[in-house]
C-alpha positions in Angstrom: 2.0 -14.0 -27.1 1.2 -10.5 -28.5 -2.4 -11.1 -27.9 -1.7 -11.8 -24.2 0.4 -8.7 -23.6 -2.6 -6.5 -23.8 -3.7 -8.2 -20.5 -0.3 -8.9 -19.0 0.8 -5.2 -19.0 -2.1 -3.8 -17.1 -2.1 -6.8 -14.8 1.6 -6.2 -13.9 0.8 -2.5 -13.2 -2.1 -3.5 -11.0 0.2 -5.9 -9.1 2.7 -3.1 -8.8 0.1 -0.9 -7.1 -0.9 -3.8 -4.8 2.8 -4.4 -4.0 3.4 -0.7 -3.2 0.3 -0.7 -0.9 1.5 -3.9 0.9 5.0 -2.4 1.5 3.5 0.8 2.9 1.1 -1.2 5.2 4.0 -3.4 6.3 5.9 -0.3 7.3 2.8 0.9 9.2 2.2 -2.3 11.1 5.8 -2.7 12.1 6.4 0.9 13.0 8.1 1.1 16.4 6.1 2.9 19.1 8.9 5.4 19.5 12.4 5.9 18.1 14.0 4.9 21.4 11.8 1.9 22.2 11.5 -1.6 20.8 8.6 -3.2 19.0 6.6 -5.6 21.2 8.3 -8.9 22.3 5.8 -11.6 22.9 6.4 -13.5 26.1 3.4 -15.8 26.2 -0.4 -15.9 26.5 -2.7 -15.6 29.5 -6.4 -16.4 29.9 -7.4 -13.4 32.1 -6.8 -9.7 32.2 -5.0 -10.0 35.6 -1.6 -8.3 35.5 1.4 -10.7 35.3 3.4 -10.9 38.6 6.9 -9.5 38.1 9.8 -10.2 40.5 13.5 -9.5 40.2 16.0 -12.3 39.7 19.8 -12.5 39.4 20.7 -10.8 36.1 17.1 -10.6 34.9 13.5 -11.0 36.0 10.8 -13.6 36.6 7.4 -13.1 35.1 4.4 -15.2 36.1 0.9 -15.2 34.5 -2.2 -17.4 34.5 -2.9 -20.1 32.0 -5.7 -22.6 31.7 -3.7 -25.1 33.7 -2.5 -22.7 36.5 0.5 -20.4 36.7 3.4 -20.3 34.3 6.5 -18.6 35.7 9.5 -17.9 33.4 12.9 -16.6 34.2 14.6 -14.2 31.8 18.1 -12.9 31.3 18.8 -9.2 30.6 17.9 -9.6 26.9 14.6 -11.3 27.8 15.6 -14.8 26.5 14.0 -17.5 28.6 16.4 -19.2 31.1 14.0 -21.3 33.1 10.3 -22.2 33.2 8.0 -23.5 36.0 4.3 -24.5 35.8 2.2 -24.5 39.0 -1.2 -26.2 39.1 -3.8 -24.0 40.7 -7.5 -23.4 39.9 -8.1 -20.5 37.5 -11.1 -18.4 36.7 -11.7 -14.8 35.8 -11.4 -13.7 39.4 -8.0 -15.4 40.1 -5.1 -13.1 40.9 -1.5 -13.9 41.8 1.5 -12.5 43.6 5.1 -13.9 43.6 7.0 -12.0 46.4 10.4 -13.7 47.3 10.3 -17.3 46.3 6.7 -18.0 47.0 3.4 -17.9 45.1 0.1 -16.9 46.6 -3.2 -16.5 44.8 -6.7 -15.2 45.5 -10.0 -16.4 44.2 -11.6 -13.0 45.1 -12.9 -14.2 48.5 -9.9 -16.2 49.9 -6.1 -16.3 49.8 -4.2 -19.5 49.2 -0.6 -20.8 49.0 0.6 -22.5 45.8 -0.2 -25.8 47.5 -3.8 -24.7 47.5 -3.8 -24.3 51.3 -6.1 -21.6 52.6 -4.3 -18.6 54.2 -7.3 -16.4 55.1 -10.6 -14.9 53.9 -10.2 -11.5 52.3 -12.1 -8.5 50.9 -9.3 -6.8 48.8 -6.1 -8.4 47.5 -3.2 -5.9 47.0 -0.4 -7.9 45.3 3.0 -6.2 45.2 6.5 -7.4 44.1 7.9 -7.8 47.6 4.8 -7.9 49.8 1.4 -9.7 50.0 -1.1 -7.3 51.5 -4.9 -7.8 51.8 -7.8 -6.4 53.7 -10.4 -8.3 55.8 -13.1 -6.3 57.2 -11.5 -3.2 58.6 -8.1 -4.8 59.1 -5.1 -4.7 56.8 -2.8 -7.7 56.9 0.7 -8.6 55.6 1.4 -12.3 54.7 4.9 -13.1 55.7 7.2 -15.6 53.9 7.2 -17.8 57.0 3.4 -18.2 56.6 2.4 -15.9 59.4 -0.2 -13.1 59.2 0.4 -9.7 60.7 -2.3 -7.0 61.1 -0.6 -3.7 60.4 -3.5 -1.3 60.3 -7.2 -0.9 61.2 -9.3 1.1 58.8 -11.7 3.7 60.2 -14.6 2.0 58.3 -15.0 -0.8 55.7 -15.7 1.8 52.9 -12.1 3.1 53.2 -9.9 2.2 50.2 -6.3 1.2 50.5 -3.7 2.4 48.0 -0.2 1.0 47.8 3.2 2.0 46.4 6.5 0.1 46.6 10.1 1.3 46.2 13.6 0.5 47.4 12.8 2.1 50.8 9.9 -0.2 51.6 6.1 -0.2 51.0 3.8 2.8 51.4 0.1 2.7 52.1 -2.6 5.3 51.9 -6.1 5.0 53.2 -8.7 7.0 51.2 -12.0 8.1 52.7 -14.6 9.8 50.5 -16.0 13.1 51.9 -18.5 15.6 50.5 -15.7 18.0 49.4 -13.2 15.4 48.2 -11.0 12.7 49.6 -9.2 12.4 52.9 -5.9 10.5 52.7 -3.7 9.1 55.4 -0.2 8.0 54.3 1.9 5.3 56.0 5.3 3.8 55.6 5.9 0.0 56.1 9.5 -0.9 56.6 11.0 -3.9 58.3 7.6 -4.9 59.6 6.9 -1.6 61.2 4.1 0.8 60.0 4.7 4.5 60.6 2.2 7.3 59.9 3.7 9.8 57.4 0.9 12.5 57.1 -2.7 13.2 56.3 -3.9 15.3 53.4 -7.3 16.5 52.0 -7.6 16.3 48.3 -10.4 18.5 46.9 -12.8 17.4 44.2 -14.1 20.1 41.9 -17.8 20.7 41.8 -19.5 18.6 39.0 -16.6 16.1 38.9 -16.5 12.5 40.1 -13.3 10.5 41.0 -12.2 7.9 38.4 -8.7 6.9 39.6 -6.2 8.0 42.2 -2.6 6.9 42.6 0.3 8.0 44.7 4.1 7.5 44.8 6.6 8.3 47.6 10.0 9.9 47.2 12.6 10.5 49.9 11.0 13.7 51.3 7.7 14.1 49.4 4.6 12.4 48.1 3.4 12.6 44.4 -0.3 12.2 43.6 -2.2 11.8 40.4 -6.0 12.1 40.3 -8.2 11.3 37.4 -11.8 12.6 37.3 -14.9 12.7 35.1 -17.1 15.7 34.5 -20.6 14.7 35.3 -22.0 17.0 32.6 -20.4 18.8 29.6 -21.5 20.8 26.6 -21.2 17.8 24.3 -23.1 15.5 26.6 -20.0 13.2 26.8 -18.3 12.9 30.1 -14.9 14.7 29.9 -11.9 13.2 31.7 -9.7 15.6 33.7 -6.3 14.9 35.4 -4.7 16.6 38.4 -1.2 16.3 39.9 0.5 17.4 43.1 3.8 16.9 44.8 3.8 17.8 48.5 6.1 17.3 51.6 5.9 14.0 53.5 5.5 15.9 56.8 2.5 16.0 59.1 2.6 19.8 59.6 3.1 20.7 56.0 0.6 22.8 54.0 -2.3 21.2 52.1 -1.5 19.8 48.6 -2.3 22.1 45.6 -3.6 20.1 42.7 -2.6 21.3 39.3 -4.4 20.4 36.1 -2.3 18.4 33.6 -3.0 17.2 30.1 -1.6 14.4 27.9 -1.0 14.9 24.2 -0.7 12.1 21.6 3.0 12.2 20.6 2.0 11.3 17.0 -0.8 13.8 16.4 -0.4 16.4 19.1 -4.1 16.0 20.0 -5.3 15.1 23.5 -5.2 11.4 24.4 -8.6 10.1 25.4 -9.9 7.6 28.0 -6.8 7.3 30.2 -6.9 4.4 32.6 -4.8 1.6 34.2 -2.5 4.3 35.6 0.7 3.6 37.4 2.8 6.3 39.1 6.5 6.1 40.2 9.4 8.3 41.1 12.8 8.0 39.5 15.4 10.5 40.8 13.4 13.7 41.1 11.1 12.8 38.2 7.5 11.6 38.4 6.7 9.1 35.7 3.2 7.9 34.7 2.4 4.7 32.9 -1.1 4.3 31.4 -3.3 3.1 28.6 -5.1 5.6 26.4 -6.9 5.9 23.1 -4.4 7.3 20.6 -3.2 7.3 17.0 -2.1 4.2 15.2 -1.6 3.1 11.6 -1.6 -0.6 12.3 -5.3 -1.2 11.4 -7.6 -0.9 8.4 -10.3 1.7 8.5 -9.5 2.6 12.1 -7.0 5.3 13.2 -7.1 5.0 17.0 -6.6 2.2 19.5 -5.8 1.7 23.2 -2.1 1.7 23.5 0.4 2.1 26.3 2.1 5.5 27.1 4.7 6.8 29.5 4.7 10.4 30.6 6.9 12.6 32.7 4.6 14.8 34.8 5.2 17.9 36.9 3.1 20.6 38.6 3.5 22.9 35.6 2.3 20.3 33.2 3.5 17.2 31.3 7.0 17.4 29.9 6.9 14.5 27.4 4.6 11.7 26.5 6.2 8.5 24.9 4.2 5.9 23.1 5.3 2.5 24.4 3.1 0.2 22.4 1.8 0.4 18.8 -0.4 -2.6 18.2 -3.8 -3.2 16.5 -5.3 -4.9 19.6 -6.4 -3.1 22.8 -3.5 -2.8 25.2 -4.1 -2.8 29.0 -2.6 -3.2 32.5 0.9 -1.8 31.9 3.6 -2.1 34.6 7.3 -1.5 34.8 9.7 -4.4 35.1 12.6 -2.0 35.7 13.5 1.5 34.5 14.2 0.2 31.0 11.4 -2.3 30.3 7.6 -2.4 30.5 5.2 -5.3 30.3 1.5 -5.2 29.4 -1.4 -7.3 27.9 -3.0 -7.2 24.5 -6.5 -8.5 24.1 -6.7 -11.2 21.4 -10.2 -12.7 21.3 -10.8 -14.7 24.4 -7.2 -14.6 25.6 -4.4 -12.0 26.1 -0.9 -11.7 24.8 1.8 -10.9 27.3 4.0 -8.3 25.6 7.2 -6.4 26.5 8.9 -3.3 25.2 12.3 -2.0 26.2 14.7 0.9 25.4 17.6 -1.5 25.7 19.5 -1.9 22.4 19.6 -5.7 22.7 15.8 -5.9 22.9 15.4 -3.3 20.1 17.6 -5.5 17.8 15.8 -8.6 18.9 12.4 -7.3 17.7 13.6 -5.8 14.4 13.1 -8.9 12.4 10.2 -9.8 10.1 7.6 -12.2 11.6 4.8 -14.2 10.0 2.4 -12.2 12.2 3.6 -8.9 10.7 3.1 -10.3 7.2 -0.4 -11.5 7.9 -1.3 -8.2 9.6 0.0 -6.2 6.6 -1.7 -8.6 4.2 -5.0 -8.3 6.1 -4.8 -4.5 6.1 -4.0 -4.5 2.4 -6.9 -6.8 1.5 -9.3 -4.6 3.5 -8.1 -1.4 1.9 -8.4 -3.0 -1.6 -12.0 -4.1 -0.9 -13.0 -0.6 0.0 -11.1 0.6 -3.1 -13.7 -1.3 -5.2 -16.1 1.5 -4.3 -14.4 3.4 -7.1 -16.2 1.2 -9.6 -19.8 2.4 -8.8 -18.4 6.0 -8.3 -16.9 5.8 -11.8 -20.3 5.3 -13.4 -20.7 9.1 -13.4 -17.6 9.2 -15.7 -18.6 6.2 -17.9 -22.2 7.3 -18.5 -21.2 10.2 -20.8 -19.2 8.1 -23.4 -22.1 5.6 -23.3 -24.6 8.4 -24.1 -22.3 9.4 -27.0 -22.2 5.8 -28.4 -25.9 5.5 -28.0 -26.5 8.6 -30.0 -24.1 7.4 -32.7 -26.0 4.1 -33.0 -29.2 6.0 -33.9 -27.7 8.8 -36.0 -24.5 7.6 -37.6 -24.7 3.9 -37.9 -22.0 3.8 -40.6 -19.4 5.2 -38.2 -20.1 2.3 -35.9 -20.2 -0.3 -38.7 -17.1 0.9 -40.4 -15.0 1.1 -37.2 -14.1 4.8 -37.7 -11.1 5.7 -35.4 -12.7 9.1 -34.5 -15.4 7.2 -32.6 -12.8 5.9 -30.1 -11.0 9.2 -29.8 -14.2 11.2 -29.2 -15.4 8.7 -26.7 -12.1 8.7 -24.9 -12.0 12.5 -24.8 -15.5 12.6 -23.4 -14.7 10.1 -20.7 -11.5 12.0 -19.7 -13.4 15.3 -19.6 -16.0 13.7 -17.3 -13.2 12.3 -15.1 -11.6 15.7 -14.7 -14.9 17.4 -14.3 -16.3 15.0 -11.7 -13.1 13.9 -9.9 -14.2 15.5 -6.6 -15.8 12.4 -5.0 -12.6 10.4 -5.5 -9.7 12.9 -5.5 -10.8 14.9 -2.5 -8.4 16.7 -0.2 -9.2 14.2 2.6 -8.2 11.3 0.4 -5.0 12.9 -0.8 -3.9 13.6 2.8 -4.1 9.9 3.5 -2.1 8.9 0.4 1.7 8.3 0.5 4.1 11.0 -0.8 4.5 9.4 -4.2 0.8 9.9 -4.8 0.4 13.3 -3.2 2.4 16.2 -4.6 1.5 19.3 -6.5 -0.5 18.4 -9.6 -0.3 14.6 -8.8 -4.0 14.1 -9.5 -3.7 15.4 -13.1 -0.4 13.7 -13.7 -1.6 10.2 -12.6 -4.9 10.5 -14.5 -3.1 11.5 -17.7 -0.4 8.8 -17.2 -3.0 6.1 -16.6 -4.9 7.3 -19.8 -1.6 7.3 -21.8 -0.8 3.8 -20.8 -4.3 2.6 -21.7 -4.2 4.5 -25.0 -0.8 3.0 -26.0 -2.1 -0.5 -25.3 -5.3 0.1 -27.3 -3.5 1.5 -30.3 -0.7 -1.1 -30.2 -3.0 -4.1 -30.1 -6.4 -3.2 -31.4 -5.5 -4.5 -34.9 -4.1 -7.7 -33.5 -7.2 -8.3 -31.5 -9.5 -6.9 -34.3 -11.3 -4.7 -31.8 -14.2 -2.4 -32.8 -14.2 1.2 -31.5 -16.7 0.2 -28.8 -14.4 -2.6 -27.5 -11.4 -0.3 -27.7 -13.2 2.4 -25.7 -14.4 -0.2 -23.2 -10.8 -1.5 -22.7 -9.5 2.0 -22.4 -12.0 2.9 -19.7 -11.7 -0.4 -17.9 -7.9 -0.2 -17.6 -8.1 3.5 -16.5 -10.6 2.7 -13.8 -8.6 -0.3 -12.7 -5.5 1.8 -12.2 -7.4 4.4 -10.2 -9.0 1.7 -8.1 -5.7 0.1 -7.2 -3.6 3.2 -6.7 -6.1 5.6 -5.1 -9.1 3.5 -4.2 -7.6 2.1 -1.0 -7.4 5.6 0.6 -11.1 6.4 -0.2 -12.4 5.7 3.3 
């Protein structure tokens, strides 16, 4: 047993290092997106990136999404436990899009609109699914599909290039037509209520020179209209197109002054740096607050060797800037197409290979508690990140050659100059070689123990003097093992030194190596 302890002790310490790394990675991959929001709750899987159709239900919600067989619609209670499930057979491909207003289901194959019984409703050019309305364009006409199966033309567009924007709230449905002009965009806003479409106002939204429109969205409040505009600079100093965002709130009156667009920025709530590549924007009004929902490239610790990913964010925006940005999702997969279910819950998709996870987050305590448990997916994710970090930690081994070469040179010189010292197993050979090795470690520690590496390490590895303390502690452990068991194992100074160096490098590899890259 004594002979095995010389291997068991360092093996246990290596396992300790791996265990500490796994625990830290588990904490990273299960970190809630925000202190007030839940971890993701998986509702199902869909085969396309089409947004799930959300509709309200008694004491809950209904969520429908596309599967390989058709549409799966599930009813949920207020804690998002499934209460009912319906499967509807329709043809599905990457162009299929659905809507579930009222108690009906309609779907589009990109060119036509159908009922859930696969009966054709109409040809179409643009499908605009909403929670309570089915709106589509055909040529220059805008139609509403009623629950009784009838079609109503509510608006004729000035030309086929005009784009239709929509917004829905408790007061009905709002539409805006957007026509691109040389100086910007001309918008005309309408209010659809009880089957009647009324014009609200027109507005010219300027576009700065050298910028091109990326996205535009609007929301309507009781007496005003809120607008968010996302643009790309055609040229920049870096050669990379820069994304800019503008916001305006203006009266919903025909004779009111022109909107004044104000520049707004969005900072990552984790790092404070600017979020990048905002898209899939949704805008709504709650009380007097304008809220944005979007995906963006921001900080996450859920992955190995990658610090950013597309996640979902919510922001309160105003003309003087952005008040607060909240991270809603924190997952290793790209998140997209977020939408509100209600004021407390948000649904989105996560891309997983050739399919998409339907995920939900909420600030309700019941949902937060529901997602607090440990799942097999979390364990696999933490294990994968740990394995990846350990594999990169092995780079310590070739780097350590610059430390190992000096005691090897010393032993080589001894072999040709003092052969008796080697033959008679003189203790000073081991001590001198160990001192030379440690001197090389401290002298050439820069490539491993850099400031960049230490900033990535946990607190128990990164404190004042931690580098020297750990290097000496690892050396002390290796030395104690060598001196305690070298007689039992009948080791020569060369083997003692090899064991000492091997154990020391192994400890550095496991404890510090994972943070090398």
